[in-house]
Structures are given as C-alpha cells and as structure tokens.
N, C-alpha and C positions, 0 to 999 in steps of 0.2 A: 278381357283383359285393362284395367288400366293404367294411362298412362306411370301414375304416381308409384304403382308398382316395379315402377322401373328405372321412378325422379333418385336417379346421384346424389344426389345431398339427402333425402330424404331416408337414403340407406344407408350414405354414412354416420349419418345420424346412429341409428338402428346400431354398424360396427363399434362406432369410438363407445356408445355407452357399452354394450356389451366383454368389449376388450381392456373395458377402462380399468375394471379390480385386475385383468392380468396383465397391465404396465405398470399398476405404479403398485403390485404386490413388487414388479422386479425394481421396480426403483429403486424403492424400500428398502429392501432385502441390501441389494451394492450400498445403501448408503450405508446401514445397521453393524453389519460385517466391516467395511473397509476400514477397520479400529481394534488394536491388540486390546484384547480380553482389563481387562482393571481399568481402562481409561475414564471410559464413561456409563454411569450405571445403563443398563437395558444396551447394551452394546458390546461386541465380541464378534470374531471370524466365523467362520462357517465351521459349525462342528461343535461352537461353544457357548456353551452355556455362560448368561451374562441374567446374572441377577441385579432384583433392583435390593438396595441392602434399606429402604426409610420411605414414608408419603416424603408429595413433595412439599416442600417450605413456599411460607407466605408467597413469598415472590419469586414462584417456579414457573414458568412461560415457557416451558418446551413443547406440551402436549396441553389440548383444550381437555374441562372436566375427569381430573383423574379421580381414582377414589379416592376416601382412605378408610377403605378397609380391608385389601387386599395386599401384598407385596406382591411385586409380577416377576417371574423368569420367565426368559426368550432362548429358544434358542434356532438355528434357520438347518438342516440339514439337511446334508444332496446325499440318496438313493444312487447315481447315476449306478454306482460302482454296484453297487452290493445293497441289503436290508441293516439296519444301522437300528442296533437297542437302546430302547430309550428304557432306562431304572427309574423309580419311584419306592424312595423308604416308606414304608410305615410311617405317620403320623399322628399319630395315635387316636384319634377319630378326628385329627382339627380338618377341618375344612377346608377342600384343595380342589379346584379344577386343571386336568391339563389338555384343554383344546389344540386340534391338532387341524391344521390349518391347505388347501393343495394350494395351487397358485392362483385358481379362481374366487379364490375366499370360501371356499365351502366348508362348513367343520365335518369334517368325513371319521373320526370318531374322536372321544372324549369321557380320557379313562380320568377317574377323582372321588369325591365325596359320596357323590350319590348315580353313578352307576356301577365302581366297578369296587368302592369300599376303598380306606385307608388302611389297609395290608398293605407289606411293600409288594412290590408288583417288576413284571418287565417286559415289554411289546416289542417284537421285530418291528419298522414298518419296510415294506416290503414294495421293493417302487415294481409298476405296471411290467408285464410278462418275465419275471424273472423264477427264476425253480430253482429247487436247490432246499438245504433241512436245515431247520431249527434246533436247535436246543430244545429237549424237549418243558423245561420249564417259561418256555414264553409263547411269547401270546402273538403269532402273527396277524397283525396292522395291514389291510391293503392297499396300499395311495394309489390313488387317482396321480398322481405327478411323480415326476423324480425329483422335485424340494417338494420343501414342508416347510412350514413355520409354526413351531409351536410357541402359544404366550401362559407361562401358568402362574395357575393367583392361587397363594398361600392367605386363606382368613389371619389378620393380624388385627389384634383387641388393641392401637392407641402401642406403645408406644416404649410402656415396656413387656409387651409382649413378641418387639423385636428381633432378641437376644436367639430364643424359643424360635421365630420363625426361621433364622437365618441357617439354625441346624435342622429343619427342613429343604430349606432350599442348596445348603451343603449335600444333601445323600441324593440333586437329582443327577442324572448320568446318563453321555447318551455315546455311541462308542460302536466302528464300524460291527458287521458279525466277528468278521475274522480281528479283530483289538480285545472282542470280549470279552472280560473278567484276566486283561491283561492291566499295569496301568498306562494311564492316562500320559503321554503320549505328546501334546498338541504338534502339527504342524511348524518351522518357520512362519514366522508372519512376514506379509509386508505390502503394502498399502500399496492400491488402485490410485495416483495423482489424479487419474484424468476423471473418477468418481467425484460428482460437488460433492462436498463435506461440508454447507453451511446453507443454500440453500434447499430447502423444507422440500420436502419426496411430492405434495400435494404439490404446488406452486414449479416444481419441475415440469411433469404433466404437462400441469393446464395448460402451462407455457410451451407449449412441444406445438409446432406445425403438423398437416395432418398427415405430412407426405411423412417427417419422421415420427408422429404417433402407428401410425400402418405400419411405418417397413419397424419396428421395433413388435411390436405385437404379430406380426408377422412372421418372426424371426421365434420370436417364443412359444408361438403354433407348435411347430416345431421341433418343438424340448418339450412344450406340456400339451394334448390330448384334450380339445374340450371334451364336455359331459356327451354318453349318451344320446342325452334329453335335448341337446343343441339342430339334432340335425335341416331343421327349418330355417332355423338363423342361416345357422353354418350357405343352408339352399339362396340366400335373400341377398350373403353376401358374395356371396363367388363373385356375382354380377357386375360388381367394382374389385373384382379381381382378389378379394381377399379369400385361399383354402390353406385351413390345415395341408402343412407342409411345402406349400409354393412362399418361395422371396416376394413379396411388394413392389412392383415395379409405378408408379405413375404415368411414366412412358408408356405406359401398353394402353394406356387410355385417350380418352381424344382431349381436345381440352376443352371444352365443356364441362365433360365429368370430373376433369382434375381441380378446374374453379369451382364446380360444386361442392366439391372433398374438402374447397378448402372455408369454405365456412362451416363443416360440421362442428368442429371441437367447441366455440363458442355458443351455435346452437344446444348440442347437449349441455355442451355445462350451464345454462340458461332452462337447461328443459329442468335438470341434476336440481335447482337451485331453486325454482317454480314450485317444482313436487313435493319437497324434503316433507313442508307441514303436515301432507295428504295423507302422506304413508301410513299414520296412526289413529286409531278413535281417540279420539276426546271426550272423555266422559265428569265432568264435576270438574270438569277446567283441568286436567288433568290426561299428557297423551298417550295411553297406554298403544305401544308399537310390541303385541305378543308371539304374532308369527310371519312366515315367511325369515326370522333375525338366523343369520348366523346358516342356515342351509336358504337359497335361494330358486332352486325351482332355476325354472324358465323368464320369471318376475327381474330380469334384467336392469332395467329400470333403478326397481329395489337396491337391489344387490350394488348399483354403482352408486346412488347415493351414501348407503351404508362403507363400504370401501374411502369416498369420501372425506364424509363426515365423524366416523369412528372403525377406521380401519383392524377387521379382527374380531369382530363381534359376536359374540356369546349365544348357541341355543341356549329359545325362552325358555327353554326344561330348563338349563341350567342356571341364568339370571336374568331377569327384566329389572328398563329400567323406566317407570314411566319418569311423565315431564312436566310436568309443571308449567303451563304457558298459559293460563289465565287464575283471578282470582273468583268468590262465588260468583261475584257480580259482570263478569267477565272479560271485567279491565287487566292487560299486562302488573305482572306485580313489579314493585318497587320499595328499594329498602328506603323511602323517607314517613310510608306510612308505614303501622304495625300490624299484626296480622297472624291468625289463631287456625293451630292444624288442630281439628278436635277429633279422634278416634275413638266412637263409642266399645264398650265392654261389649269381648265378642269379638272387634272392626275390627281388631291390629294388623297391620303385615301378614296374609302368609305366607310365614315362611318353614318349610321344612328347617333350613338353613338360619338363617339369620336375614335382619333390613339392616336400611340406614335413612336418609335425610343427609342432602348435600348443600351446600348455597356455594354457589357463583355468583359473578356476575355481568355484567352484561357478555361480555368475549367466552364466558366457559371456564373464567381464571375463580381460585380462590381468593377470600380476600384475609388482610390482619386484621383478627382481630383483641382486644383487649383480653379472651381467653383463649385465645389461642386456640380455636373449636372451627373446622370447617364442616365436618358432619355430624349428628347426631342419633343415637339406633338400640335400637335393644341389649347393645352390650354393657351400653351407658348405665349408671345408678340413675336413671328416671325417678321420678316419681307419680305414683298413680295418683289420680283420684279414690273415691273408696267405695265409686262402684264396679272402679275392673275400668274407667275408659284415660282414656293416657291426653294431655292437652301438649301439642309444644306451642312454644315463642317465635314465630317468627320474623325479628325488629331491630336496628338497628343497637339505640341503646338498652340497658339492661333491664329486665322485667319486675326487680328483684331482687330482692337478694333467698327470700323464699320460693322464686320460680325462677331460679339461675341455674337449676338440677335442665332445666325441661327449656332452657335459651338456646335457639337456632341462629349467632348471631349475622347480620348483613350487613353488607355494603352499599349505604347509601345509590342511590340512580337505580334503574334499571334492575330485576336480579333473574339470576336460572338459579333454577333449581330443582336437582334427580332427589328424583327415591332411586332406592337400591333392593331388590329383592332376589335374597341367595337360595334357588332351588324352589321355586316360589310352591307353593300344594296348584294342585288343577284347579282352580274356579277363582286363583287369577289370572289364568289362560286364557278360560274359557269368557269370561264378561263376570262373572258370578262373582264378585268382588271389586270394586273399587277402591280410590285413594275415596275420604271425604275430600269437601272444600273446602276451601283455604278461606278462609271471612276474615277481614280489617275492621281492624279493631278504630283502628280512626286513623 
C-alpha cells in the first residue's frame, strides 16, 4: 500500500473538504438564529420563520448574486425533542419551493409547486430514531440530522406583487408536534454574546486553525450522523483521529502529523478555488451546472465548493443557474461593450415555471441603473420579433426607446450574468438545450 494512503496532510485535506459543509452550516446557524425576529430580514431564533419582504436594493451588499425572482422564507428547526410540523398554505397556483437541508447541506425533501403542488400541506419532519404516531393529515418526512434548515422561495412578479407574496409567507408555520394546532408562543429569546455577529460565516470558518476546525467538526458529528454512503472517507480520516462519536484531540497525534494537519485548511481552500470553474460544462459561453447539485452523493469537493460559493443550493430539477463566463468569441463580458442575446423562435429557456437573466458586477452585486432593472425575463413585457424570436440587449447605455423593454442594463467594467430557470424541463438538464451565445455588437 502506498505511503500517500497514510499521508496525514492528504488525509487532512480530504477531511477538511468532507467536513467543510457541516462546519459552515453550524456557524451559519449560530449567526442567523442569534437575533430576535423582525430585526433583520432572513434572521430569527431557532424554530421561527424569518421572511425577506422585498428584493435587495441597488446598494445591498450582504449576499452575492441575490435573485430578483423570489422572496425568501428561512427557518432553522431543532428536531431533537421530536417531530416538528411545517405547514404551507394554498398558494393559489403560485410557484414556490421549500427545500429542506440536512446539516451536510443535502436536500432531503423539496415540497412545492413541482413536487407536491400548491394546495395547503402539513409535513412532520421526524428526527433519526424517533418512533410515535402523527396526526392522520400530516405527511411524515424522515430527517437525516436533528437540526435542519428550510430556505423557502416564493415566486414574486416585481414589487407590485409583494403584498400577495407576504400573504403567502404569513401562512408558513412550524411547530413542535406537542404544540401543533395551538396558538404560536415562541419562547423568550436571549442572544448568545459569544457568537460573532459581524464576521461572515465564510470568513469565520476559513479563519479557523486546523485544530479548532476539526475539534468543532468532531463534536458536530456526534450530533449529526454522516450519510450511509460515507463509509470510505470515514475509514480514511479515522487514521488522523476523526471518528463519528468521538472528540478530536490533536495531542493524540505525533508532532509530524499535527504539523501536516496545520496546512490542510489552506491547501483545501486553494483546491476549492482552483476547481470551482471546472465543475460545470461550458456551452456557448454558459456554465451549465445541472447535476449533483443540492444532493451531492460522495462528490465531497463539489459539496464543499457549493457550500462555500452559495450555501443552500436547489436541486437542478427545481432550478438551474446558467452562468455566463464568456461571449461568443470566448472573451469575458465587459460593460464597456454592447451585447445581444438572441433566442431563436422555439428556443426560449425551457421552464415549466419561469426564467430570468440577472445582471451583476464582477463582485456579484447588482448595480444601480437608470431604469432600476436588475433582471429581465418571461414575466416582463418583452417585445418579441415577428418570427417569435427574442432579443435581449445587454449594455450600459439605453439601446433606444423602441428596444428598452428588452434592455438588461450593465454597469461599466467586468460583468457577472446569471440565468435562472425554475422547474427546468428535461432538455435543459440533459444537455439537449443550452442558452445561445451572447454576441458582441460593438
């Protein structure tokens, strides 16, 4: 057997990538739930929904690549005391998706428009090892970990639609089984002063030294069982003292092994950076990431990269996000130039729900523009050509009054452009359809 099998540095990198999503989820949970409800959109104590009531403003800089298609509803649930029943209202046909994430970032259930319909529903999220009875009207959903996160997304057709969406959001509820059907009575909240509320979870995780990272990860594994398919990686990382159910004690390792582990976080982070552009196939200049998203199997590197770049990804069957990485000539997009995205007749994005294209700057933020438009899509009043084809004008200045309905304003400098296809049809997932190339006009 080769020496590399027992190389503590290599095993440390493997362990870091494997455990990165678990640690990131925990740090994110601590920060997001360490605040009374209503103070900051998207944040509330454990067990309480936190709704985002509006699209981000032009100067919003908290989250990269926010969408302008849906409003979010988030809740972290602790199932250690027994099942929690989640209720969703009748949305009247309105698209929504309610992915439920385990602490390893896998989506294990996704109720909503595509899967279960839009009528009123109740789900009991059942923790591992629980046995008991549930009300007959409630659907049981087995949760792989005792803490789970729901990131609900509800279709929103512009600011004029906010009030209707708020009514839907008000119908989302979560209650322990023993309290179901009773008036909601959240327990008193007291913030934990030890939680860093200013540093982003990403920066907190990546600043952890190896010993601190692996110590926290080992404690989390005591609570949140690894997936059944993790046998192989668990047997490998056991050689450096990482075993489910046991604390991690670096003192048990010899000095050489401890030194080798010290460099694992940086090496793993560099590996994630190097491999991020390689995870999607690129067609016509668009990166198409249409598999192993939301449910990753044993693709631990991809799971870590997605947790790092966009924690809480949807399964591709619910939504895909083609990313424009180059124009038709293979050059990066720049707002100092004008571009045309031409969809031939019958070749519009194949969405069973809806689609959009969103403009960001190089850092992934929206940019102020004269018409306050950050995204454009099939719910807008687009002007189609006589043959049924569609032209989207991507440029900094107006393309003229007769084309402004189809204008996606661009900031100067490097651009980041993302298409979103909600409930994509099979041909968008299997490669039979790809977005058209974006051609430079000047």
